[in-house]
Structures are given as structure tokens and as C-alpha cells.
LOLUMRO-751660 format. One record per residue: residue in three letters; chain; y, z, x of N, C-alpha, C in turn. Coordinates in Angstrom, 2 decimals. Example, Ala and Ser with C-alpha at 12.3 -4.5 7.8 and 13.67 -1.06 7.14 Angstrom:
SITE  aa ch  nnorth     nup   neast canorth    caup  caeast  cnorth     cup   ceast
SITE ALA  A   -5.69    7.80   13.19   -4.50    7.80   12.30   -3.30    7.80   13.20
SITE SER  A   -2.25    7.08   12.85   -1.06    7.14   13.67    0.03    7.87   12.90
END
This chain:
SITE  aa ch  nnorth     nup   neast canorth    caup  caeast  cnorth     cup   ceast
SITE MET  A   -1.52    0.15    0.82    0.44    0.17    0.23    1.34    0.12    1.09
SITE PRO  A    2.44   -0.99    0.68    3.39   -0.83    1.18    4.31    0.36    0.80
SITE TYR  A    5.61    0.68    1.68    6.69    1.80    1.26    7.17    1.58    2.31
SITE CYS  A    8.60    1.53    1.68    9.71    1.44    3.08    9.68    3.21    3.23
SITE LYS  A   10.00    2.79    4.35    9.77    3.91    5.44   11.26    4.38    5.50
SITE GLN  A   12.19    3.47    4.89   13.50    3.86    4.77   14.51    4.68    3.71
SITE CYS  A   13.46    4.20    1.87   14.28    4.29    0.70   12.91    5.26    0.24
SITE ALA  A   11.85    4.87    0.57   10.24    4.95    0.07   10.07    4.26   -1.35
SITE ASN  A   10.59    2.63   -1.34   10.14    1.94   -2.08    8.97    1.38   -1.94
SITE SER  A    7.79    0.88   -3.55    6.73    1.33   -3.22    6.83   -0.09   -3.70
SITE ARG  A    7.83   -0.81   -4.43    7.33   -2.17   -5.39    7.30   -3.60   -4.89
SITE LEU  A    9.11   -3.75   -4.26    9.22   -4.81   -4.50    9.64   -4.80   -2.67
SITE PHE  A    8.70   -6.13   -2.31    9.06   -6.66   -0.84    9.38   -7.72   -0.33
SITE GLY  A   10.29   -8.56   -0.07    9.97  -10.02    0.66    9.02  -10.15    1.82
SITE SER  A    9.53  -11.09    2.00    9.04  -11.23    3.64    9.72  -12.66    4.77
SITE SER  A    9.75  -11.68    5.85   11.47  -12.26    6.92   10.09  -13.94    7.77
SITE LYS  A    8.52  -13.59    7.06    8.19  -15.69    7.50    8.81  -16.50    6.74
SITE VAL  A    8.73  -16.02    5.32   10.29  -17.00    4.62   11.58  -17.49    4.65
SITE PRO  A   11.94  -17.96    4.54   13.39  -18.13    4.54   14.07  -17.93    3.22
SITE PRO  A   15.11  -17.63    2.62   15.57  -17.90    1.34   15.97  -19.99    1.34
SITE VAL  A   15.50  -20.38    0.07   15.94  -22.28    0.18   17.20  -22.01    0.32
SITE ALA  A   18.07  -20.83   -0.26   19.18  -21.83    0.26   20.19  -19.92    0.13
SITE PRO  A   20.86  -19.61    1.34   21.06  -18.72    1.50   22.47  -18.68    1.05
SITE THR  A   22.80  -17.03    0.25   23.43  -17.29   -0.03   24.91  -15.49    0.64
SITE ALA  A   25.64  -15.55    0.26   25.80  -14.06    0.37   25.45  -12.88   -0.15
SITE ASN  A   25.98  -13.32   -1.72   24.94  -12.29   -2.14   23.01  -12.63   -2.70
SITE GLY  A   22.83  -13.59   -2.55   21.59  -14.53   -2.75   20.98  -13.52   -1.96
SITE SER  A   19.19  -13.63   -2.67   18.01  -13.38   -1.77   17.83  -13.43   -0.05
SITE ILE  A   17.77  -12.25    0.67   16.91  -12.39    2.13   16.13  -12.99    2.16
SITE SER  A   14.95  -13.50    0.97   13.90  -13.79    1.92   13.16  -15.09    0.51
SITE GLY  A   12.06  -15.89    0.44   12.06  -17.14   -0.18   11.20  -16.74   -0.90
SITE MET  A   10.70  -15.72   -0.63    8.84  -15.33   -1.13    9.15  -12.98   -1.60
SITE MET  A    8.87  -12.57   -2.66    8.86  -11.84   -3.02    7.62  -11.36   -3.83
SITE GLY  A    7.02  -10.12   -2.70    5.87   -9.51   -4.49    6.54   -8.63   -4.30
SITE ASN  A    5.65   -7.89   -5.79    5.59   -7.35   -6.92    4.73   -6.21   -6.70
SITE PHE  A    4.48   -4.63   -6.19    3.09   -3.98   -5.65    3.22   -3.59   -6.86
SITE ASP  A    1.98   -3.19   -8.15    1.36   -2.22   -8.79    1.33   -0.47   -8.13
SITE VAL  A    1.35    0.64   -8.92    0.90    1.53   -8.00   -0.13    1.75   -7.66
SITE ASN  A   -0.93    1.01   -7.37   -1.90    1.52   -6.73   -2.01    0.28   -5.08
SITE GLY  A   -0.98   -0.59   -5.06   -0.27   -0.75   -3.98   -1.31   -2.62   -4.07
SITE GLN  A   -1.49   -2.73   -5.10   -2.23   -3.75   -5.39   -1.02   -4.76   -5.64
SITE ILE  A   -1.19   -6.69   -5.41   -0.12   -7.11   -5.60   -0.16   -7.47   -7.22
SITE GLU  A    0.74   -7.04   -7.57    1.29   -7.83   -9.28    1.19   -9.04   -9.09
SITE SER  A    2.61   -9.61   -8.55    2.44  -10.78   -8.70    3.50  -11.16   -6.96
SITE ILE  A    3.29  -13.18   -7.25    4.21  -13.51   -6.01    5.24  -14.05   -6.73
SITE ILE  A    6.75  -13.78   -6.17    7.95  -15.05   -7.15    8.61  -15.61   -4.91
SITE SER  A    7.89  -16.92   -5.70    8.38  -17.77   -4.26    9.59  -18.89   -4.59
SITE MET  A   10.59  -18.88   -3.55   11.84  -19.57   -3.93   12.03  -20.19   -2.78
SITE GLY  A   10.62  -20.93   -1.92   10.74  -21.65   -0.67    9.52  -21.47    0.15
SITE ALA  A    8.67  -20.53   -0.58    7.00  -20.77    0.36    6.54  -21.72    0.11
SITE ASP  A    5.77  -22.63    0.60    4.46  -23.24    0.24    2.84  -22.62   -0.59
SITE LYS  A    2.69  -23.33   -1.38    0.98  -23.26   -1.61    0.45  -21.76   -0.46
SITE LYS  A   -0.06  -23.06    0.89   -0.63  -21.95    1.71   -0.61  -21.21    2.10
SITE THR  A    1.64  -21.24    2.31    1.69  -19.61    2.99    1.74  -18.67    0.89
SITE LEU  A    1.42  -18.75    0.43    1.62  -17.97   -0.97    0.08  -17.17   -1.05
SITE ILE  A   -1.73  -18.03   -0.46   -2.62  -17.93   -0.97   -2.65  -17.38   -0.03
SITE ALA  A   -1.47  -16.65    1.76   -2.02  -16.02    2.84   -1.57  -15.09    1.97
SITE ALA  A   -0.35  -14.91    2.15    0.35  -13.59    1.71   -0.66  -13.29    0.39
SITE ARG  A   -1.47  -13.69   -0.57   -1.62  -12.43   -1.76   -3.94  -12.66   -0.80
SITE VAL  A   -3.98  -13.25    0.55   -5.49  -13.07    1.17   -5.00  -11.07    1.56
SITE THR  A   -3.85  -11.44    2.88   -3.71  -10.74    4.07   -1.99  -10.47    3.94
SITE PRO  A   -1.84   -8.87    2.41    0.08   -9.08    2.01    0.77   -8.45    3.53
SITE LYS  A   -0.09   -7.52    3.88    0.85   -6.99    5.46    1.08   -7.40    6.09
SITE GLU  A    0.24   -9.23    7.03    1.04   -9.77    7.66    2.70  -11.06    7.24
SITE TYR  A    2.66  -10.26    5.77    3.55  -11.14    5.55    4.92  -10.17    4.52
SITE PHE  A    4.34   -9.24    3.98    5.52   -8.47    3.29    5.98   -7.00    4.40
SITE ASP  A    7.37   -7.65    4.69    7.43   -6.44    6.14    8.69   -6.52    5.79
SITE LEU  A   10.22   -6.85    4.85   11.32   -6.53    3.90   11.16   -5.69    2.84
SITE CYS  A   12.14   -5.00    2.87   12.60   -3.75    1.73   13.56   -4.92    0.53
SITE LEU  A   13.07   -4.75    0.00   13.98   -5.51   -1.41   15.23   -3.84   -2.10
SITE ALA  A   14.37   -3.44   -1.74   15.45   -2.38   -2.24   16.73   -1.80   -2.29
SITE CYS  A   15.94   -1.47   -0.38   17.59   -1.02    0.57   18.12   -2.02    2.00
SITE TYR  A   17.15   -3.66    1.67   16.77   -4.55    2.97   15.77   -4.26    4.47
SITE SER  A   15.85   -2.61    4.52   15.28   -2.10    5.73   14.30   -3.25    6.44
SITE GLN  A   13.62   -3.49    7.20   12.64   -4.13    7.51   11.90   -2.76    8.52
SITE ASN  A   11.81   -1.31    8.50   11.34   -0.65    8.59   10.50    0.20    7.60
SITE VAL  A    9.58   -1.18    7.48    8.02   -0.97    6.36    6.76   -0.47    6.61
SITE GLY  A    6.60    0.65    6.03    4.50    0.38    6.48    3.57    0.65    5.83
SITE TRP  A    2.62    0.58    5.63    1.63    0.45    5.16    0.45    1.40    5.07
SITE GLN  A    0.21    2.65    4.30   -0.18    3.42    4.19   -1.11    3.82    4.38
SITE GLU  A   -2.23    2.42    4.37   -3.70    2.90    5.06   -3.77    2.56    6.59
SITE ASP  A   -2.15    1.95    7.70   -2.37    2.81    8.31   -1.72    3.83    9.64
SITE ASP  A   -1.86    4.71    7.95   -1.34    6.41    7.94   -2.41    7.21    8.43
SITE GLU  A   -3.03    7.12    7.49   -4.54    7.47    7.26   -5.77    7.97    8.52
END
């Protein structure tokens, strides 16, 4: 389960590997966002720039892709299984 070490968010994360399609001052910082449930499973992935291959890879190995907290924009993301 992902969690932000800065703000404790455990729901919405982005990927620094997928840049936004059209970067703007107030736009998204990632072209792919993952919404995680309370058990740490991916509920949905929103793609605004990721290709199908990347979406499949992110679903299979989310730890390798979701490294941006979309609540506070920190990259200080941990994974619960790493801390056990």
C-alpha cells in the first residue's frame, strides 16, 4: 500500500515517469494517476498521456510507477510492505 511520508495520503498518487500532456501552471503534475482503496489495491487509473503498455505495467507493478503524492505533491512516497 502506498502512502505519503509527508502528509499521510494513501489514496491518490501520480507517476513521475509519465509527464502531463500539456503542462500548465495549475494543471496536473502527472499524466497518469492511480486511485488506491483502503487495502492498497488500485481502484482505477486515470490516463492523460500514458500509453496502454504503461497502464498495464503500472497495474501489475504499481510500486515502480506511483511515486508522486497528489495531495501535497511530495515525492516522499513509501510502500507499507517495505516498512514491515
